C-alpha positions as CSV (number, residue, x, y, z in Angstrom):
1,M,130.7,232.6,216.5
2,C,127.1,232.9,215.3
3,L,124.5,235.4,214.2
4,P,122.0,235.9,217.0
5,D,118.2,235.7,216.7
6,L,116.6,238.7,218.3
7,V,113.5,237.8,220.4
8,G,110.6,239.7,221.7
9,P,110.2,240.7,225.4
10,S,108.0,237.7,226.4
11,E,110.3,235.1,224.8
12,P,113.0,233.3,226.8
13,R,116.5,234.2,226.1
14,T,119.2,231.6,225.8
15,V,123.0,231.9,225.0
16,S,124.9,228.7,224.6
17,G,128.7,228.4,224.4
18,L,129.2,232.1,225.4
19,F,132.9,232.9,225.6
20,N,135.1,236.1,226.1
21,P,137.1,236.8,222.9
22,L,139.3,239.2,224.9
23,L,140.8,236.0,226.5
24,L,141.8,234.7,223.1
25,A,143.7,237.9,222.5
26,H,145.8,237.3,225.6
27,G,146.5,233.6,224.6
28,I,144.2,232.2,227.3
29,R,141.7,229.4,226.4
30,P,138.2,230.6,227.3
31,V,135.7,228.3,229.0
32,P,132.3,228.6,227.4
33,C,129.2,229.0,229.6
34,E,125.5,228.9,229.2
35,L,122.9,231.7,230.1
36,A,119.2,231.4,230.1
37,T,116.5,233.6,231.3
38,D,112.7,233.2,231.0
39,R,111.8,237.0,230.7
40,H,113.5,240.2,229.5
41,D,113.3,241.8,233.0
42,T,115.0,239.0,234.9
43,T,117.6,240.0,237.5
44,V,120.7,237.8,237.6
45,L,123.0,237.7,240.6
46,V,126.6,236.7,239.8
47,T,128.6,235.5,242.8
48,G,131.8,233.5,243.3
49,P,135.3,233.6,244.7
50,N,138.0,236.1,243.8
51,S,139.4,235.3,240.3
52,G,136.4,233.2,239.6
53,G,135.5,234.7,236.3
54,K,132.7,237.1,237.2
55,T,134.2,240.1,235.4
56,R,135.0,238.0,232.2
57,L,131.4,236.7,232.2
58,L,130.0,240.2,232.4
59,Q,132.4,241.3,229.7
60,S,131.1,238.5,227.5
61,V,127.5,239.4,228.0
62,A,128.2,243.1,227.3
63,L,130.1,242.3,224.1
64,T,127.4,240.0,223.0
65,Q,124.7,242.6,223.6
66,L,126.6,245.3,221.7
67,L,127.5,243.0,218.8
68,A,124.0,241.6,218.5
69,Q,122.5,245.1,218.4
70,S,124.9,246.0,215.7
71,G,123.9,243.0,213.6
72,L,127.3,241.3,213.9
73,F,128.4,237.8,214.9
74,V,128.5,237.2,218.6
75,P,131.0,235.0,220.6
76,A,128.7,232.1,221.3
77,R,127.7,228.8,219.8
78,S,124.1,229.9,219.6
79,A,122.2,233.0,220.8
């Protein structure tokens, strides 16, 4: 868990060690991931097999965005 640093639209965005806290509530050990984009208007395509973790990744990103905008800790090592 960390407090995020909010960046401007032209600065790169990096989230290290992002995990889904909803998995912890179910007793599942989450696998942290890394996300990095060079601009604010970047389009990211998430693909993979069934049960590959796409939904959990998008949940993690959404929770991180909401918590960061609220000024709270986010579920990541650094953001």
